N, C-alpha and C positions, 0 to 999 in steps of 0.2 A: 355075511360078506365083511371085508375088513374095510375101514376107512380110509380115506385119501392120506391120514396122517400114518395109518400103518403102513401102505403102500410106500409113502416117502420114505420112513424110517426102514423099510427093507430095502429100498434102493441105496440109501445112505449107507447102510451097513455092508452090502456088496460092493459098492464103489471103494469103500475103506479097505474092505476084505484085498480087492484089486491092487488098490495102489501100494498096500503093505507089501503084498508079493512082489510086485514090480520094483519096489525100493530095495528088498532083500535080494532081489537077483542082480539087481544093479551093484549093491556093495560085493555080493560074491564075485562079481565080473571084475570088479575093480581090485578086490585083492588078489585073486587068481593071476591078474594082470602085473600087479605088483610083484608077485613071488617071482612071475617070469622074468621080469627085468631086472631081479636083484642079482647082485654079484655073489656067485656062490663061496667065493673065497673071501669077500667082505661084506657079511649080511646087512650091513647099515648103509652100504653103497648101493645105488641104482644107476643103471645105463639108461640112456635115451630110449633104446628099443633092444629087443631080444638080439638081433643081428649088429647091432650098432659096431662101427669101427670105434667109436669114441668109448675111451674109459667112464667108469661111473664119475659122476661129478656134483659138485654142488648145486648147480642149476636143475640137473634131472631129480637130486634127491628133494631139491625143496618142491618142484612141481608135484611130484607123487605123493609125498608126505601132506603137501597143503590139501590135495584132492582127497586123500584119505581122511584128514581131519575135517573138512567141510562137509563129507558124507557122513561122518560119524563112525567109521570103521576103525578107526585108530585108537 
């Protein structure tokens, strides 16, 4: 039989794997969303939303790039 320490280590490894998978999914979702709201004619510019009536703007670019930077996908 395993010890309590063995069980705790197993639980910790399982939690770490789940956390990593969750973070990877979140990063992939953020990148996919950023690609969706990117202006195809100006790939450096982002819109507020895919169907936004507003043109790409400094504010939208800042929010999107800051979120990508904070999450480590930039």
